[in-house]
N, C-alpha and C positions, 0 to 999 in steps of 0.2 A: 893696337893699333890705337892713333890718333884721327877721328871722325870730326870735322870740321864743318858746318856751313856758312857758305858764304852769301850772304843774302842781298840785293838789292832794296835797299827801301827801307822805312820801320811800319812795323806792323801798331795799325792801331790797338785800343784798349784791349778790345773785343778779341782781332787777332791775338796780341799777347796773352789772355790768360790763359788759352788754350793752347799757345807752344808751349804757355811755362807748364803747362801740366804734364806733356809729352817729355819736350828739358827733363824736369826732374827726373821723372819718369825712365828715360833714357840712360840717364849718367848711373846708374845703379847698375849697369850694365856694362859699358863702353866711356872712355876716354872723349868727351863730345865738348865742342863752343859751338855759337853761333856766334856770328861776326856781321854785320848790317852796315854798309855803305853806305852813302847817300845819292839820290835818286835825281838824276842829269835834267831835274823836269824844264827847263831853263833852255835845252837847249834848242840849236834852230829850224833841226829837224831829230826823226825818227833814229834815222844813221849815224848822225851826230851824237844825240843822247847814247844811247848803245856804246857808240866808241868812247868817250867820254866816262860813263859806267865799268867797263871792261879795265880803265888804268888801274882803277881802286881795284876793283876785281880780283884782278889777278896782281897787287901786291899784297890781298891773304892769302894766296895761296901758297899753302908749305913746298917747302923746297924738296922736290923730288918727291912728290904728292903726286898721289895717282886723281885724277878728275874725271870726275860724275858731272856731268851737264846737264841741268832737267832742259828740255826742246822740245819740240810739239815733233820733231823730225827725228826723235829718242826714239827709242823699242820699247814699249812696253811690257813689264815682268809684271810676271801675278806674284804675291803675298809672300808666296812660298820658296819662288824664284829669286827672288828679293830677298830670303834670309841664307839660300844658297851661298849668294852674291859677298854676301857681307862676312858670311863666313873665310870665303876666299882671299877675301879684303884682308882679315884678318892673319890669318895665318901667314898671307904678303910680307907684313908689319909693314909696310907701306903707308905716311897719314895718307887720308884720306877727306876730297875736299870735295864736296855737293854742292855747284853753282849754280844757285837762280834769280834769271834776271830779275827787274825793275814789271813794267807796264809792256817796255816798249820788246824786253827778252832779250838774250843774249845777243852780243857781237861773235859777226862768225870767227874772228881771229878764236879766240873763247872756246866756240862749237869746234874748232878746227883742232886746236890742242885738248879737248877731251880725250880720256880715255873709254868711256863709252857717253853716249848719249842715251837717256832714262827721261820716257812719255810718263804723265798722268794717260793720257788717253787725249783723245778726240773735242773734247769738249772744252770750251774757252774756258778758264778759271780764274779770278782775280790771284794776280802773284800774292797775297797774301792767304788765300785761301790755300794756294799752290802748297806753301811753305809748313803748314799747321798738317796738311795731308803727308808731305815730307816726314815731317817727324812722327809724326803716329805709324807711317810704314814702316823704318827707323824701329819701334820703338816694339812696333809687333812683328818685324823681322829678328829683333834676340829673345822674345817670347817663345817663338816658333822652337830656335836654337837651346832653349832651355825646357824645352817640352815642357811649357806654359800652356795654361787653359785660356788664357785670351782672344787664342785665334781659333774662328771656328770655322775656317774653310777644310773643305777637305786634300 
């Protein structure tokens, strides 16, 4: 399985530093890459912004890939539940694309295409921090699958 995180916007240095730690750790377990697309900050409205960003995000989704969209309207997964899903995705053999929107979220058309919607919870998070959390949770899921001591949950 190949995992691709497609995210709107660039990370500022403080977020990039933490993101790199988890990205490097994650690459020990799975084939992984991270793709950033430009935020359409000069669009006339949030709807137009999301629509413009969606074109660029969609172009980065691997053909026949499983799509997981990060969205408030999604389902909250526990860390062990994410590990179980990740294991199923790996066994499925399809490439997986995790989509993270920018400051205004993801376009409805991308959400409609998604095979899964994942919510990090009801809190409002900066999209940069959400990306770091996603990478950390993916790393945690890999350590759960490999029975390593990183995850302290029950």
